[in-house]
N, C-alpha and C positions, 0 to 999 in steps of 0.2 A: 060798606067793606064788600069788597068782590070775591066771588066764590074763590080765588087762589090765594086769599088771605090777605091782598095787597089794597091799598086804600084805593079809591076811585082816581081818575086824572082830575085836573084842574078843568072848569069848564074853557070853552074855546073862545071865550072873548078876552081870557088874561093871557098875557104875554108874559115871558121870562125877564125880568131885569138884565141889562147889557151884562155882557161877558159870562152869565150863567152857564153853568154846562149841567145837564141832564144827567140824574143817576142811573146808572147802567148796571143791571144784575148781570151777573156772570151766567155760564152755562150749569150750572151746579144745581140740581133737580130738576132741569131740562130732559137732561140724561143718565144715566147711572154710573156716578163717578166715583172712585176711592181714595181715600184721604193720604195724603204722604206728610203731612207735617208732622204728625207724632213718631214716625219712623225716620225722618230726618233729624230730628231732634235728639233720639236715641243714637242714632251714627254719630252726631256730632260729639256727644258725649264720649262714646267710645273711644272714637279718634284719639280725644283729648287722653285717653287713658294708654292708649297705645304710643303715643309721643311721650307721655311721661315714663313708660317703660322702658322704650327708647334710649332717654335721656338717663337713667339709672344705669343703663347698659355701657352708655358714653362713660360714665364717671367710674365705672367698676374697672374698663380697660386697662388703665396703667397697673392696677393689681393684679387683673390676670397676667399681665406679660412679666411683671415682676416674681409671680409665684411659678409660672411657666419657667421661667429662666434659674430660679434657685433649684427647681426639683430636677430640671437638666444636668445642672450643676452639682448635684448632691447634697445639697443645703437642707433639702428638707423632705421630709420620706413620704409615700404614697397618700397618708393618712392627712397628714397636716396640708398637702396639696390639694386634694379634693374637699377637704373641709373649706378651702380659699373659694370653692367654685358655688358655694351654697350661692352668695348674695348675686352674682352672676345668672346662676340658672334660676334664682326667683324672678329675676326680671324678665328675663325670658321668657318665662313661663306666663308670667301675667300679658307681656306682649303677645305672643301666641295665642291664647285664650279670647282676648279683647278682638286680634286680627280675625279670630275663627267668628265672633259675634257679629263685627261689622259685617263680613263677607256674607252673611245669611242675610242680614237685615238690608245690605245692600241690594242683592238679588231682588227680595222682596220689593224695595223701593223702587227700583228701577223699572221692574214688572207691571208697577202701579201707573207710572209715570207714562210708560210705553200704552199700557192699555188704554187711559185716558185719552193721550191722544189722538188712538185710533178711535173711540168712541166720540171726539168731536171732530170726526172726520178728516184728521190728519193723514194724509197719504204718507205715511213713512217707510223706508225701505227696511229699518229694523224694527218688527215687530217684537211683542210680548216674550215669545219665548226667546229671541235672544236674548233676554238679561238673565236667563239660565245658560244656555250653552255658548253664549259668547265668552264668556270668562274660561271656558275649558278647550277653546279652539283659534289658534292654535296655544298650546300650553305656556305659561309664564310669558309670554308675550300678547300684551292686552289690545290688540289690535282693533277687535271686533267691539270691546266695550268701549274704546275711544272713540271709535266710527260713529257708535249709539248715542254715545252721551253727545256728541256734536251734532247730532241729527235730532235729536231731543231737546237741545238747548234751543235751537232755533225753533223747533215746533211748537215751542213753549210762550212763543213771542206774544205778549199778551196784547199786544195791538193788533193781533191780525185775526180776524174774525173766524167764527165755525164756518168751515168749507172753503175758506179763501185760502190760498197758495202763497200767499205773500210774504209768510214766516221764512221761506226759501231761501229769500233774499236778505234776511237778518245778518248782521256782522258776526264773523266767527267768534267762537267762544277760545281766546288765547289761553284762559285758565284751562280749559280741557286739555290743550296739547302740552302745556306745560306739565301738569300733571302725568301726561304717559311718559315723556321724558325722564322725568323725576322717578317713576313708579316702577316703569318697566323698560326702560333702556339704559338707564345708569346702573340698575344692581347687575345687568348682564354685562357691563363694562367693569365694574368693580371685580366681580367674581373670576372675569377672565385676565384681569390683571395682577389681582392682588390674593388670588386663594379662595376657600369657600366660606359661606357664611357660616355654616353648620361645621366648626372645627371638630375634627376628631370623629367627623361624622355620627355614627350612631355607636360608637364604641364606649364601655368603660372602663378601657385599658388607661394609666395613668399617664404612661409616655407616650398612646397616640394622641390623647387629648392636649399633651402639653407641646408634643411637637407642633398641633393643628394649629395652636394658639401662636405659637412663634413665627408658623408658616403663613400664618393668615394676619398678620399683625395689620397689614392696610385695610384688609377686609373688614378687621373689626370695628375700626375707627370710621372708615367709609359708610359700612353698612349702617352703624347706628346714626349716623349725619344724615343718610338718605332714608333711612326708615322714619327719623321724626319728619323729615321734610315732606315725604310721601303722605304720614297720616293728616297733617297739617293742609297740606294741598286737597286731598281727598274731603276733608270736612269742608273747606269752602267751596269743593265743586257741588257737593250733597246742597249745602245751604244755598248756594247760588239757583241752582236749577232748580230747587224747591220752590225759593220764591217767587222766580217767573212762572212756574208751573201754577201755584196757589193763586197768584194775581191773573193768570188766564181762566182758570175753572172757577174761581170766586169763592175757594175753600174756606177762605178765614171768615166770608162774610154769611157763613152756611150754619146752621143750627141743627 
């Protein structure tokens, strides 16, 4: 047994059989790297929770519209109207909490991916710090995170050796661009044509809430659908990039 814990190489006079490929160790252990697999699994679970919450919201939309119209027409009073909001509000709270958890874990996950790539001598434009600040510049339009995801998807090319720049010629990650359109651009389009997602703002007034539901009917439907699609796509982005990254670093084989 050699000093690094691996068995010694075979005698030089022995040749491998035709078609055999030697085992290649990843760079894990050669440089300081951080695991991303556990974070990726947690994010995928949480985005599933977000998608379920959005699906529940979608189911409750007809009830929301009916209750708002009944209230405006005077067929129900304030208390009954507000009671009918409980189910939708609970689903919205579930989505909000799970989305917050996804956001925090996603920042940590992307920070680790970017840091590992720098440790592997990938000369990326978007360093680890952008995994935090990029989500806030500019607000609600995730251009920098998209560009960062695109670059690090390419940088995670497992066939590109450490210190080699061939990863830059990797194919474009179409999935990242689809996520950007659905998660960033589609909500802007919906809110500009069909009212605000958060009907009634932060008002507790039943009339404001009812008016917001009726005026924002299109946003209620499309917002929930876009939320489901965005959550599912983000899960695929995280899972896909993490798989490439783990293959590059050798994380799965490390103990």
